[in-house]
N, C-alpha and C positions, 0 to 999 in steps of 0.2 A: 277542188273538184269543179269542172266546167259545168255550164248550165245544162247541157244535154244529159250527161251522166246523173246530175242531181235530179232532173226530171224523171229519169228512168228509176232512180231509187224511190222517189215519191210514188210512182206508179206501183212499184213492188210493195211498198208499205200499204198502199191503198188496197191492193189485192189481198194482202194478209188480213187487213181489217175486215174486208167483205167476206173472205173465205172463212175466217175463224168465227165471225159473228153469225154467218149462215149456218155453220155446223152447230153452234150452240142453240140457235133458234130451232133448227130441225130436231135436235135432241132435247128440246125444252122440257118435255115430260120427265125424261131421265135425269136432267139437271135438277129439276124440282124435287124429284125423289132423293137424289144425292144430298140436296140441301136439308131435307127432312131427316135423313139418316145421320148426316154429319158424323161419319164414323170416327174421325180423329178429333172431334170436338173443337175444331178451329173456329167454326161459326159461333159456337157457344162462348168460347173465349173472347172472340171479337165483340160479341154482343154485350158481354159483361164489362169489357173495357169501355165500350161506348156508353153504357148505362151508369156505371159507378166509378170509372177511371181506376179500377182495381183489376189485377190479373188473378182471377179465381176460377177454380173448377169445382162444381158442385158446392159452391159456397165457401170453399176453403182456398187459401193462398196456394199457388201452384208454381212449379218450375218444370212440369211434366212435358210441356211442348215449348219449342223455341218461340220467341215473342214477336218476331218481325211480321210474319204473315197475319196473325191476329191484330196487330197494330194497324196494318193496312186495311183490313176488313172493318175495324172500328172507325177509321177515318171516314169511310163512306157512309156507314150507318149513322155516324154522329151528325152529318149534314142532312139527314132525312131520307136518303135513298133506301129502297127496299134491298134486302139481302140478295135476292136473285138478280136484280138490275145491276147493283154495284159490283158483285163478283163477276158477272158477265163482262162488264166494262173493264174491270181490273185485269181479267185474264186476256181480253183482247189487246189492251194496251201493252201488257207484258209480252204477248206474242209478237206484237209489232216491234217492241224494243229488242227482243231476242233476234229477230230477223235483221234488224238494222245493225246491231253489233256484230252479227255473223258476217254480214256484207262488209263491214269495216275491217274485220279481221281477215276475211278472204282477200280484200284489196291489199292489205298490209303484207300478207304472205306472198301474193302473186300479182293479181290484177283485178279489175272490176268485174270481168266476166266470171272469174272464180267466185267472187263475192255474190254475184247474182245467182249462180248455180247453187251454191251452198245455202243461200237464203231461201230459195225455192224448195230445196230438199227439207229444210227445217220447217217451212210453212206447211208441208203436207205430211210431216212425220206422224205415223200412226200412234206412237206412245204419247206424244205431246198433244195430239188431237183428243185422244181418249182421256188423258188426265186433266184437260181443260174443263171437263164436265164434272170434276170432283173437287170438293173443298179440301184440297191437299196442297202441299208446298211445291209440287213438281214444277208448276208453271213459273213460280217465282224463283225457285232454285236454278232452273235452266237459264233464266235471264241473268242471274248473278254469276253463274258459272262462266258464261261467255264474257261477261263484264270483267271478271278477274283475269281471264285469258288475255283480253285486249290490254288491260292495264299492265300486266307483266310484259307483254310484247313492247308496249311503249317505253317501259322502264329499261328494258334491255337495249332498245334502240337509242334512247336518250336518257341516260342516267342523270338524276338530279333531284333536288329537294321536292319539287312539286310532284313529279311522277312517283317518287317514293311515298309521299303522303297519299296520293290518289290510289296507289296500289294497296296500301295498308287499309284504307277506308273501304275499298271494294271487298277485301277479305273479311273485314269486320262485319259488314252488312251480310255477307254470305254466311258467316258463322252464326249470326243471329237468326238466320233462316234454317240452317241445318248444321249441327255441330261437326258433321263429317268434313266440312270445309276447313276446319282448323287443322286436321291432319294433312289435307292437301296443301294448306298454307305452309305448314312446317316442312314438308318434303320439298316444296318449291324453294323455300329459303335456304335449305341445305344444299340443294343442287345448283342454286344461283351462285354459290361460292365456287363451283367447278366450271361453269360455262360463261359467266360474265367476262367481258373483254377488258374491264377496268383492273386496276391494281388490287392485290389481295387486301390491303387495308381498306380500300373503298368498298370492296365486296363485303367484308366483314361489317363495316359501318352500315351499309345499306340493309343487309339482312337483320342486323341488330335493331336498326331504326324501325323497320317494318314490324318485326316481332314485338317491340316495345309499344308501338302505336296500337297494335291489335289488342295487346293486354290492357292498355290504357282505356280503350273503348269498352272493354269488358268490366271495368271497375264498378259502374252503376249496377249492373246485373249481379255481379258477385256480392256486392255490399247488400243489395236488397235480399238476396237469398240467405246471406249470413244472418241478417236481422230476423228472418222468418224461420229458418231451419237450424240455426246455430252451426252452419256448415258453409264454407265458401264454395258454392256450386258454380263451376265455370261454364257449364253447358246446360244440361237438363237433368231431370230425374227419370228420364225415359231409357237411358242406356242399358240398365240392367234388364229391363223387359225385352228389348230387342236382341240382347245377347242370349237370354234364356229362351226366347221364342224359337231359336234355331239350335238350341242345345239343352234338350230336356228328354225324359224317357219316351214321351209320345212321338217326338220327332225322330229320335234314334230308332224306335221300333218300326216306323214306316219306311225307313231308308231301304230295308231289305224286302219290302213288299211292293206290289205293283199298284201304288196309290199315286195318282197324278196331282191331287190337290190335298194339301195339308190344312185341315180345318182348325182354326184357333179356338173354337168355342169350348171344347173340352180342356184345352190348355188354360184358357182364362178361368175356368172353374177351379182348377188347381191353384192358380195364382191367388184367387180370392180366399183360399184356405191357408195362406201363409201365416195367418194370425192364430193358428192352432199349435204351432211349435216354433222353438228357436233353433232347431236342428236343421241345417241346410240339406242334410242327407235324408230327411224324412220324405216318404213318398206321398206328396200332397195330391197326387192324381189317383190314389187307390180308393177302393170302396170304403175301407176303414176310415180314411181321412174325411170322407163325406159325413160321417157320424160324429166327428169330434166337435167340441164347442170351442169358441175363441178364448184364448188365454193370454194373448200378446197384443199390445197396442203399440203401433209404430206411426210416426209421421211420414210424410211423403219421401223425404230424404232417407230415412231409416229403412223404408220399404225398398227403395232403390238399392241401398247397400246390401240388404238381405237377398234381394233378387240376384244381384251379382254373385253373392256367396253360393246360392243354389246352382247357378249356371256353372261356376268354376268347379263346384263339387262334381257335377255330372260330366264335365269335360275331363277332369282328372280320373274319374272312375271308368270312363269309356273313351280312351284315347283313339282306338281304331275307328269307332263310330264318329268321333269328332273329326278325324282326318277325312273319312268318307263324306261327312257332312260339309266340310270345307269345299271339297270338289263339287258336291251337289249344289252348294250355294253359288259358287262361281259359274256353274252351268246355268243356274236359274237367272243369274245376273246378265249373262251374255247371250242366252238362247235367242235365236231369231224367231222361234215359233211360240206363240202364246199358248198357255195351258188350255186344254179342252174344258169347256164349261157349258152347261145347258143353254145359257143365253147367247152363246157364241157359235156361229155356224162354222162348218169346216171350210167353206169357201172363204170366209173372212180370215180365219186362222192361217190358211195356206197363202192367201194374198199378202198378208203381213209378213209371213215367213219368207216369201220370195223377195219382198222389198228389202228386208234386213240382210238376207243372203247376198243380194247384189251389192248392198252397201259394204258388207264385210269383205267381199271379193275385191272391191276397189281399195279398201283399206289395206288388205293383205298385199295387193300388188304394189301399193305405195311403200309398205314396210319392207318388202323383199328387195325392191329395186332402188329405193331412195331412202333407206333407213336413216342416214345422217341428217336428212331434212326434218326429222322429228325434233331435232334440237335447233331448228330455225326459231328465231325470236317469237314468231307468231304461233308456233305449235308447242313450244317448250312447256308452257303451263298446262296445255292439254295432255301432254305426256304425263305430267305429274298428277293431274286429276284422275286420269284413267288408272294409273298405277295405284294411287292411294285408295280410290273407291273400290277397286277390285279386291285389294287386300282387306279393307274393312268389312266388305260384304261377304268375304269368304268366312269370316268369323261371326259377324252379326247377321241378323236376318236379311234375306235377299229375295228379290224377284225382278221381273222385267222393268217395272216402273222405277226401280231404284237407279237405273242407268239414265233416266231422263236428263239429268244435268250434263251428260256426256254426248247427247245427241248433236249439238252444234259442232263439237269436235269431229265426230264421225262424218258429219255432212261436209265439213271443210276438207277433210282428208280425201273423202270420196270425190269431191269436186276437183281437187288438185289432181288426183289420179286419173279421173275421167278426161280432163282437158289436157293433161300432160304437165309435168312438173315445171317446165320452163316457160316463162312468158316470152312474148315477141322481143322484148328488149334484151333478153338473155341470149337470143340466138344470133 
């Protein structure tokens, strides 16, 4: 990269830093409130790691949440930074990293102008801006998503031991942030066998090596969980909850009603009653259930297994509702328009809706007229992540924020479509 483009990139990263920091400072009160609420308990987990070097939730060993984000939170708290200051810094740095990697991927796909446009789109994306004020994994997951896309692109361009190792490590880190990345990795490794330009033997060896390295990096986590729960947990004990959250009697009932928001409070009350029966078909959300006394004691892994059993029971008993629910969850995942909420104005909702509609129109134009370019080395992993995340969130719980890791992909394709698929060197 020459000096001039490098300076332009530095100016872009500076703009990201200033813009994201300004947003977080303007929304400082909301950020502080989100810190106090800590809805997913990541700050609690990070604080526990910093204080005791143990991964615990409510004083008990846990595998309920993936460990990478709490580890990063713990690192800042350990050196004496306040939670608010450190998480702001962390989210700003991750935003800068995400834009930088998006720029690099855009340059790899087409040219530096494409990277610039895509980076700017990512910088101002509404979902990423909103989620940066929450103590959740979206900011980190988005950074890791574009990192895996770039590493796969480099691997396809230059197969070799180093790129194989770096690709495997990027997927491993992503999986420690969100287990859904493992499904994306699996799909990528399968499709690599079809599109890689090397011999079949080399393709098989590359996919096998990456898969083996990912499993190797999981060994410490699996061993730790086996020691604590007598079960080799590969990901988390949260999967059953997210499956049941979108496949339970309350959710199925509201599918046929004009209810725009599915509140989980009543759902959680039923989940807390799982200790009153060993029958997954029992109606834990009934008035009768609220009068029952606990008779079953389960550890965290056993609760996760039972939660899966309850979800599978309701899926089996309600196949039509499950199918409708899958379509509803895909819609929730990809909708351009945020859900109407008391704290969200219609002006804000429709502005965001218009933004994503324009992005989608550009993506649609690219897909209709340049479909084969989805298998370009720079977009291949993006195709895999979009497909795998859509499938997973059709079955598991879904909403707009779940597509945050796909934002750089959408912005890249939108930039290519907006500027034209061919660079000057191609014409």
